[in-house]
VEXDREN-2710 file (C-alpha; in Angstrom, 1 decimal):
% VEXDREN-2710
k/r/px/py/pz
1/MET/126.6/76.4/75.6
2/PRO/125.0/79.4/73.9
3/ALA/121.3/79.5/73.6
4/SER/119.7/77.8/70.6
5/GLY/120.3/79.8/67.5
6/SER/123.6/81.2/68.7
7/SER/126.6/80.5/66.6
8/THR/129.6/81.5/68.7
9/PHE/132.4/79.1/68.8
10/SER/132.5/77.6/72.3
11/PRO/135.9/76.7/73.8
12/PRO/136.7/73.6/75.8
13/GLN/137.3/74.0/79.5
14/THR/140.5/75.5/80.8
15/ALA/142.9/73.5/82.9
16/GLY/141.2/72.7/86.1
17/SER/139.0/70.4/88.1
18/THR/136.2/69.5/85.7
19/ALA/138.3/67.9/82.9
20/GLU/140.4/66.1/85.5
21/VAL/137.4/64.8/87.4
22/ALA/135.9/63.7/84.1
23/HIS/139.1/61.7/83.4
24/ASP/139.0/60.1/86.7
25/LYS/135.3/59.0/86.2
26/THR/136.2/57.5/82.9
27/ALA/139.2/55.7/84.4
28/ALA/137.0/54.2/87.1
29/SER/134.5/52.8/84.6
30/PRO/135.0/49.4/82.8
31/ALA/137.0/50.2/79.6
32/ALA/134.7/50.4/76.5
33/ARG/135.8/48.6/73.4
34/VAL/135.9/51.2/70.6
35/VAL/136.1/51.1/66.9
36/ILE/137.2/54.3/65.0
37/TRP/135.6/54.2/61.7
38/GLY/136.6/56.7/59.0
39/ILE/138.1/57.2/55.6
40/ASN/141.1/59.2/56.8
41/TYR/143.9/58.1/59.2
42/ALA/147.7/58.3/59.6
43/PRO/150.0/58.5/57.8
44/GLU/147.9/61.3/56.3
45/THR/149.1/64.5/57.9
46/THR/146.3/67.0/57.0
47/GLY/142.5/67.3/57.3
48/ILE/140.6/64.9/59.4
49/ALA/143.2/62.1/59.7
50/PRO/145.4/63.6/62.4
51/PHE/142.4/64.0/64.7
52/ASN/141.1/60.4/64.1
53/THR/144.7/59.2/64.8
54/GLU/145.2/61.2/68.0
55/LEU/141.7/60.2/69.3
56/ALA/142.5/56.6/68.8
57/GLU/145.8/56.8/70.5
58/ASP/144.4/58.9/73.4
59/LEU/141.6/56.3/73.9
60/ALA/144.1/53.4/73.8
61/ALA/146.4/55.2/76.3
62/ALA/143.4/55.7/78.7
63/GLY/142.9/51.9/78.6
64/HIS/140.2/51.4/76.0
65/PRO/140.7/48.5/73.6
66/VAL/140.7/50.3/70.2
67/GLU/140.7/49.3/66.6
68/VAL/140.6/51.4/63.5
69/VAL/138.8/50.8/60.2
70/THR/140.0/53.1/57.5
71/ALA/141.0/53.4/53.9
72/PHE/144.4/53.2/52.3
73/ALA/146.2/56.6/52.7
74/TYR/145.4/58.9/49.7
75/TYR/144.7/62.4/51.0
76/PRO/145.3/65.3/50.1
77/GLN/147.1/64.2/46.9
78/TRP/144.2/61.8/45.9
79/LYS/146.8/59.1/45.1
80/LYS/147.6/55.8/46.8
81/ALA/151.0/54.4/47.3
82/PRO/151.8/52.1/44.4
83/GLU/151.8/49.0/46.5
84/ASP/148.2/49.8/47.8
85/ARG/146.4/50.4/44.4
86/PHE/145.1/46.9/44.0
87/ARG/145.0/45.9/47.6
88/LEU/141.5/45.0/49.0
89/TYR/142.3/44.8/52.7
90/ARG/145.4/45.0/54.9
91/THR/145.9/45.2/58.7
92/ASP/148.7/47.3/60.1
93/ARG/149.7/48.0/63.6
94/ARG/150.4/51.7/64.3
95/ASN/151.5/52.6/67.8
96/GLY/150.0/49.4/69.2
97/ILE/146.6/49.9/67.5
98/ALA/145.3/47.6/64.8
99/VAL/144.6/49.6/61.7
100/HIS/142.3/47.8/59.2
101/ARG/142.7/49.4/55.8
102/CYS/139.9/48.9/53.2
103/PHE/139.9/49.4/49.4
104/GLN/138.4/52.7/48.0
105/TYR/138.0/53.8/44.5
106/LEU/140.1/56.8/43.6
107/PRO/139.4/58.9/40.5
108/GLY/142.0/60.3/38.3
109/LYS/140.1/63.6/38.3
110/VAL/137.7/64.4/41.1
111/THR/134.2/65.2/40.1
112/THR/131.0/65.2/42.1
113/LEU/129.8/61.9/40.6
114/ARG/133.2/60.2/40.9
115/ARG/133.5/61.5/44.5
116/ILE/130.2/59.7/45.3
117/PHE/131.6/56.4/43.9
118/HIS/134.8/57.1/45.9
119/GLU/132.9/57.3/49.2
120/LEU/130.4/54.5/48.3
121/SER/133.2/52.1/47.6
122/PHE/134.8/52.7/51.0
123/GLY/131.4/52.5/52.7
124/VAL/130.8/49.0/51.3
125/THR/134.4/47.6/51.9
126/SER/134.7/49.1/55.4
127/PHE/131.1/47.8/56.3
128/LEU/132.3/44.2/55.5
129/ARG/135.4/44.7/57.4
130/VAL/133.5/45.9/60.5
131/LEU/131.3/42.9/60.3
132/SER/134.4/40.6/60.4
133/LEU/135.7/42.3/63.6
134/PRO/134.6/41.5/67.2
135/ARG/131.7/43.6/68.4
136/ALA/132.7/47.0/69.9
137/ASP/130.7/48.7/72.6
138/VAL/130.6/51.9/70.6
139/TYR/131.6/52.9/67.1
140/PHE/133.0/56.4/66.5
141/VAL/132.1/57.1/62.9
142/ALA/133.8/60.2/61.3
143/SER/131.9/62.0/58.6
144/PRO/132.6/62.8/55.7
145/PRO/131.8/60.4/54.2
146/LEU/128.1/61.0/54.9
147/GLY/127.1/57.5/53.8
148/LEU/129.0/55.9/56.7
149/GLY/126.0/56.8/58.8
150/PHE/123.8/54.3/57.0
151/MET/126.6/51.7/57.2
152/ALA/127.1/52.3/60.8
153/TRP/123.4/51.9/61.5
154/LEU/123.2/48.5/59.6
155/ALA/126.5/47.3/61.3
156/THR/125.3/48.2/64.8
157/ARG/121.9/46.7/64.3
158/LEU/123.6/43.4/63.3
159/LYS/126.1/43.7/66.1
160/GLY/123.7/44.9/68.8
161/SER/125.8/48.0/69.6
162/ARG/125.6/51.9/69.0
163/TYR/127.5/54.5/67.2
164/ILE/128.5/58.2/67.6
165/PHE/128.3/60.1/64.3
166/HIS/131.1/62.7/64.3
167/VAL/130.6/65.5/61.8
168/GLN/133.7/67.4/60.6
169/ASP/131.9/68.8/57.6
170/LEU/128.2/69.4/56.9
171/GLN/128.7/67.8/53.5
172/PRO/125.2/68.3/51.8
173/ASP/125.0/71.9/52.9
174/ALA/128.6/72.6/51.7
175/ALA/127.9/71.0/48.2
176/VAL/124.7/73.0/47.8
177/GLY/126.4/76.2/49.1
178/LEU/129.2/75.8/46.5
179/GLY/126.8/75.1/43.7
180/MET/128.4/71.6/43.2
181/LEU/124.9/70.1/43.4
182/ARG/121.6/71.6/42.3
183/LYS/118.5/71.2/44.5
184/GLY/116.5/68.2/43.3
185/ALA/115.9/64.5/44.0
186/PHE/119.5/63.7/44.5
187/VAL/120.1/66.6/47.0
188/ARG/116.8/65.6/48.8
189/ALA/118.2/62.0/49.0
190/LEU/121.5/63.3/50.6
191/PHE/119.6/65.2/53.2
192/TRP/117.5/62.2/53.9
193/LEU/120.6/60.2/54.4
194/GLU/121.9/62.8/56.7
195/ARG/118.7/62.8/58.8
196/PHE/118.8/59.0/58.9
197/ALA/122.4/59.0/60.2
198/TYR/121.5/61.5/62.9
199/SER/118.3/60.0/64.0
200/HIS/119.7/56.5/64.5
201/ALA/123.0/57.6/66.2
202/ALA/123.4/57.4/70.0
203/ALA/125.0/60.8/69.8
204/VAL/125.8/63.3/67.0
205/SER/129.0/65.3/67.7
206/GLY/130.3/68.4/65.8
207/ILE/133.3/70.5/66.0
208/SER/131.7/73.9/66.6
209/SER/128.7/75.3/68.4
210/GLY/127.3/76.4/65.0
211/MET/127.2/72.8/64.0
212/ILE/125.4/72.0/67.2
213/ASP/122.8/74.7/66.3
214/ALA/122.5/73.1/62.8
215/PHE/122.0/69.7/64.4
216/ARG/119.1/71.1/66.4
217/ARG/117.5/72.6/63.4
218/LYS/117.8/69.3/61.6
219/GLY/115.9/67.6/64.5
220/VAL/118.5/66.2/66.7
221/PRO/117.5/66.2/70.4
222/ALA/119.7/68.4/72.6
223/GLU/120.6/65.4/74.8
224/ARG/122.1/63.6/71.9
225/CYS/124.3/66.6/70.7
226/VAL/127.9/66.5/71.6
227/LEU/130.3/69.5/71.1
228/PHE/133.6/67.9/70.3
229/PRO/135.9/70.5/69.0
230/ASN/139.2/69.9/67.3
231/TRP/142.3/70.5/69.4
232/LEU/145.9/71.7/69.3
233/ARG/148.2/69.1/67.8
234/GLY/151.9/68.6/68.4
235/ALA/154.5/71.0/69.8
236/ALA/154.1/74.7/69.3
237/PRO/156.5/76.2/66.8
238/THR/158.0/79.6/67.7
239/ALA/157.0/82.5/65.4
240/GLY/159.2/85.2/64.2
241/GLU/162.7/83.7/64.3
242/ARG/165.2/84.3/61.6
243/GLY/168.2/82.0/61.3
244/ALA/171.3/81.9/59.1
245/SER/169.9/79.0/56.8
246/THR/166.2/79.9/56.7
247/PHE/163.0/78.8/55.0
248/ARG/162.8/82.3/53.5
249/ALA/166.2/82.1/51.9
250/ARG/165.5/78.6/50.4
251/HIS/162.3/80.0/48.8
252/GLY/163.5/83.4/47.6
253/VAL/161.8/85.4/50.3
254/ALA/163.8/88.4/51.6
255/ALA/164.2/88.8/55.4
256/ASP/162.3/92.1/55.3
257/ASP/159.5/90.8/53.1
258/PHE/156.0/90.4/54.6
259/LEU/155.3/86.7/54.3
260/ALA/151.7/85.5/54.3
261/VAL/151.2/81.8/54.0
262/TYR/148.3/79.4/53.2
263/SER/149.0/75.8/53.9
264/GLY/146.5/72.9/53.5
265/ASN/143.9/71.4/51.2
266/LEU/143.6/73.1/47.8
267/GLY/140.0/72.4/47.2
268/HIS/136.9/74.1/46.0
269/LYS/135.3/75.0/49.3
270/GLN/138.5/77.0/50.3
271/GLY/138.0/79.5/47.5
272/ILE/141.7/80.0/47.2
273/GLU/141.5/81.9/43.9
274/ILE/141.0/85.1/45.9
275/LEU/144.6/84.9/47.0
276/LEU/145.7/85.2/43.3
277/ASP/143.4/88.2/42.8
278/ALA/144.7/89.9/45.9
279/ALA/148.3/89.2/44.8
280/GLU/147.6/90.9/41.5
281/LEU/146.2/93.9/43.2
282/LEU/149.1/94.2/45.5
283/HIS/151.6/94.0/42.6
284/ARG/149.8/96.8/40.9
285/ARG/150.0/99.0/44.0
286/SER/153.6/98.1/44.7
287/GLY/155.0/101.0/42.8
288/SER/153.4/103.6/44.9
289/ASP/152.9/101.8/48.2
290/PRO/155.9/100.3/50.1
291/ALA/153.7/98.2/52.3
292/ALA/152.1/96.5/49.2
293/SER/155.4/95.9/47.7
294/ARG/156.7/94.0/50.8
295/VAL/153.9/91.4/50.7
296/ARG/154.7/87.9/49.5
297/ILE/152.0/85.3/49.3
298/LEU/152.9/81.6/49.5
299/ILE/150.3/78.9/48.8
300/VAL/151.4/75.4/50.1
301/GLY/149.4/72.2/49.7
302/ALA/147.7/69.7/47.5
303/GLY/144.2/68.8/46.5
304/ALA/141.6/68.7/43.8
305/ALA/142.1/72.3/42.7
306/ARG/145.9/72.3/42.8
307/GLU/146.3/71.8/39.0
308/SER/144.0/74.5/38.1
309/LEU/145.6/76.9/40.6
310/GLY/149.0/76.1/39.3
311/GLN/148.0/77.0/35.7
312/GLN/146.5/80.2/36.9
313/ILE/149.6/81.2/38.8
314/ALA/151.8/80.4/35.9
315/ALA/149.6/82.5/33.6
316/ARG/149.6/85.5/35.7
317/ARG/153.5/85.4/36.4
318/LEU/153.2/87.5/39.6
319/PRO/156.5/88.0/41.4
320/ASN/154.8/88.2/44.8
321/LEU/153.0/84.9/44.6
322/LYS/154.4/81.3/44.8
323/MET/153.0/77.8/45.2
324/LEU/154.8/74.8/46.9
325/PRO/153.8/71.2/47.4
326/LEU/152.9/69.9/50.8
327/LEU/155.8/70.4/53.3
328/ASP/157.2/67.7/55.7
329/ASP/156.8/68.5/59.4
330/ALA/160.2/70.2/59.7
331/ASP/159.7/72.5/56.7
332/TYR/156.1/73.3/57.8
333/ALA/157.4/74.3/61.3
334/ALA/160.2/76.3/59.7
335/MET/157.6/78.1/57.5
336/LEU/155.4/79.0/60.4
337/SER/158.3/80.3/62.4
338/GLU/159.4/82.7/59.7
339/ALA/155.9/83.8/58.4
340/ASP/154.3/87.1/59.4
341/VAL/150.6/86.0/59.1
342/GLY/148.7/82.9/58.2
343/LEU/146.0/82.9/55.4
344/ILE/142.8/81.0/55.8
345/THR/140.1/81.2/53.1
346/GLN/136.6/79.9/52.6
347/ALA/134.3/80.1/49.7
348/ALA/131.1/82.0/49.9
349/GLY/128.2/80.0/51.4
350/THR/130.4/77.3/53.1
351/GLY/131.4/79.0/56.5
352/GLY/128.6/77.3/58.4
353/CYS/129.4/73.9/57.1
354/PHE/132.9/73.3/58.5
355/PHE/135.5/75.0/60.8
356/PRO/139.1/75.1/59.4
357/SER/141.2/73.2/62.0
358/LYS/144.3/74.9/60.4
359/LEU/143.4/77.9/62.4
360/LEU/144.3/76.2/65.6
361/THR/147.8/75.3/64.3
362/VAL/148.5/78.8/63.0
363/LEU/147.4/80.6/66.2
364/ARG/149.4/78.2/68.3
365/SER/152.5/79.3/66.4
366/ARG/151.6/82.8/67.5
367/LEU/150.8/83.9/64.0
368/PRO/147.9/86.3/63.5
369/VAL/145.7/85.5/60.5
370/VAL/144.2/87.3/57.6
371/THR/141.0/85.4/56.6
372/VAL/138.3/85.3/54.0
373/ALA/135.0/84.1/55.3
374/ASP/131.2/85.1/55.3
375/ASP/130.3/87.3/58.2
376/ASP/128.0/84.6/59.7
377/SER/130.7/81.9/59.4
378/GLU/132.2/80.2/62.5
379/LEU/135.6/81.5/61.2
380/ALA/134.6/85.1/61.0
381/LYS/132.9/85.0/64.5
382/ALA/136.0/83.5/66.0
383/VAL/138.2/86.2/64.4
384/ALA/135.8/88.9/65.7
385/GLU/135.6/87.3/69.1
386/GLY/139.3/86.5/69.6
387/GLY/140.7/89.7/67.9
388/PHE/143.7/87.9/66.5
389/GLY/143.0/88.6/62.8
390/LEU/141.6/90.7/60.0
391/ASN/138.7/89.2/57.9
392/SER/137.3/90.2/54.5
393/LEU/134.4/88.7/52.7
394/PRO/134.6/86.1/49.8
395/GLY/134.7/87.8/46.5
396/HIS/136.3/91.0/47.9
397/ALA/139.9/90.6/46.8
398/GLU/140.4/94.4/47.2
399/ASP/139.5/94.2/50.9
400/LEU/141.8/91.3/51.4
401/ALA/144.7/93.2/49.6
402/THR/144.0/96.1/51.9
403/ASN/144.1/94.0/55.0
404/LEU/147.5/92.5/54.0
405/GLU/148.8/96.1/53.2
406/ARG/147.6/97.2/56.7
407/ALA/149.3/94.3/58.4
408/SER/152.5/94.8/56.4
409/GLY/152.6/98.6/56.8
410/ASP/151.8/99.0/60.5
411/PRO/153.9/97.0/63.0
412/ALA/151.6/98.0/65.9
413/VAL/148.6/96.3/64.2
414/LEU/150.6/93.1/63.8
415/THR/151.8/93.3/67.4
416/GLU/148.3/93.7/68.7
417/LEU/147.0/90.8/66.6
418/LYS/149.8/88.6/67.7
419/ALA/149.1/89.3/71.4
420/ARG/145.6/88.0/71.0
421/THR/146.6/84.6/69.6
422/THR/146.4/83.3/73.1
423/TRP/142.8/82.7/72.5
424/VAL/143.7/79.3/71.0
425/ASP/145.1/78.0/74.3
426/GLN/141.7/77.0/75.3
427/PHE/141.9/74.1/72.7
428/HIS/144.7/72.1/74.3
429/PRO/144.0/68.4/74.2
430/ARG/144.2/68.1/78.0
431/HIS/141.0/70.2/78.1
432/VAL/139.1/68.6/75.1
433/LEU/139.9/64.9/75.1
434/PRO/139.2/63.9/78.8
435/GLN/135.6/65.2/78.6
436/PHE/135.0/63.4/75.3
437/ARG/136.3/60.2/76.9
438/ARG/133.8/60.6/79.7
439/ARG/130.9/61.1/77.2
440/LEU/132.0/58.2/75.1
441/ALA/132.1/55.9/78.2
442/GLU/128.5/57.0/79.1
443/ILE/127.3/56.3/75.6
444/ALA/129.0/52.9/75.6
445/ARG/127.1/52.0/78.8
446/GLY/123.8/53.2/77.2
447/ASP/123.4/56.3/79.2
448/ARG/121.4/59.0/77.6
449/GLY/123.1/61.8/79.5
450/SER/122.6/65.5/78.7
451/GLU/123.8/67.7/76.0
452/MET/127.7/67.9/76.2
453/ASP/129.3/71.3/76.0
454/PHE/132.8/72.6/76.6
455/GLU/131.7/76.1/77.5
456/THR/133.7/77.8/80.1
457/GLU/135.6/80.9/80.9
458/ARG/137.5/82.4/77.9
459/ALA/141.2/82.4/77.8
460/PRO/142.6/85.8/78.8
461/VAL/143.1/88.3/76.0
462/ARG/145.9/90.8/76.4
463/SER/145.0/94.4/75.4
END
């Protein structure tokens, strides 16, 4: 682990003895009963849900009795299935795991206040559901929502148990950084709620070493900090293939176009509007620059900002920019296999609050990335460290357009970036999950342990 204050993104261990020994120790211990408690779970396919789902299934496969307390599926469209709209509770079985779904209020239009009620409603209904279930040895509580920390403290006090508070997104910091909330009594209350959740958790885990540094600054003792990065999911698509019936042909992209794709949540913290500005700049340059004329930008996804983005795209009428809804797994894999670069954007001031898991998926497809992130963000530091992409700062659409031109016009640049995507191989689940299982078993037994880190040798980078 880097020294306190460092923000480099630490990888998990490479294949080898430590992860395997950790698995063996966990297997030799009595299986802890675990409840995964979070608002997102399968069948949602983006965001936090896939990681909650795969963690639950990994723990179950390792012999732990596992139950899940979650909401009715809604993300990222912010819509429930019609049959779920008025259901208070339902229990499903998914891959042998009991999944207890709880009512949550969903606003027609997402605002800061309505989102608070959305998260609060799930906190209350899920707390009552947790109380009705048999006691678990440890509760793995995924945040957001931040308020689950208080609910977890109350539930574990009543149950005589303990909880791990797993942070995918530093929610109060992000809201202030985006200007969604102004500093005042309410923001102070949010930070108090955050401190409360951290101080009463048996462990606080985060997905990057920058988050671990933030936990320390917020007063979490080092021995209760757990670095638990997101991991590679599913089979790796193969980049660069061109077939007879292609994704490009179906969506009007020529075989020799330079295809840059963004796929995921269309929310405010992503700052996706910069892609529209870059597309407009590239269109203006296309008459005099062949590299600019080749670039096609594709925005794929759903989320709170989709309607606004759609209106802006329609108004600009740019021939080099198109938006699609979320794709199914087959179309998503086809898109990645035929794209030239992946696009990942962050709004200014949010880079230290979350780490985009989509980076892992894109790099695993052997796609280089063109990113937009603050210099001190985890994303920009990963790009600089791994050498697999080109970064520009939020608000600098001209620099983003220039980076896309550069990648489009110089095959040697693209080849070099692609060669360095092997950086991501460090995050294979066989390296990440066994170590976390070991730490979870220690916490379930009540062991304080020491700060958990995945730091190890770097994956080789070809020059």
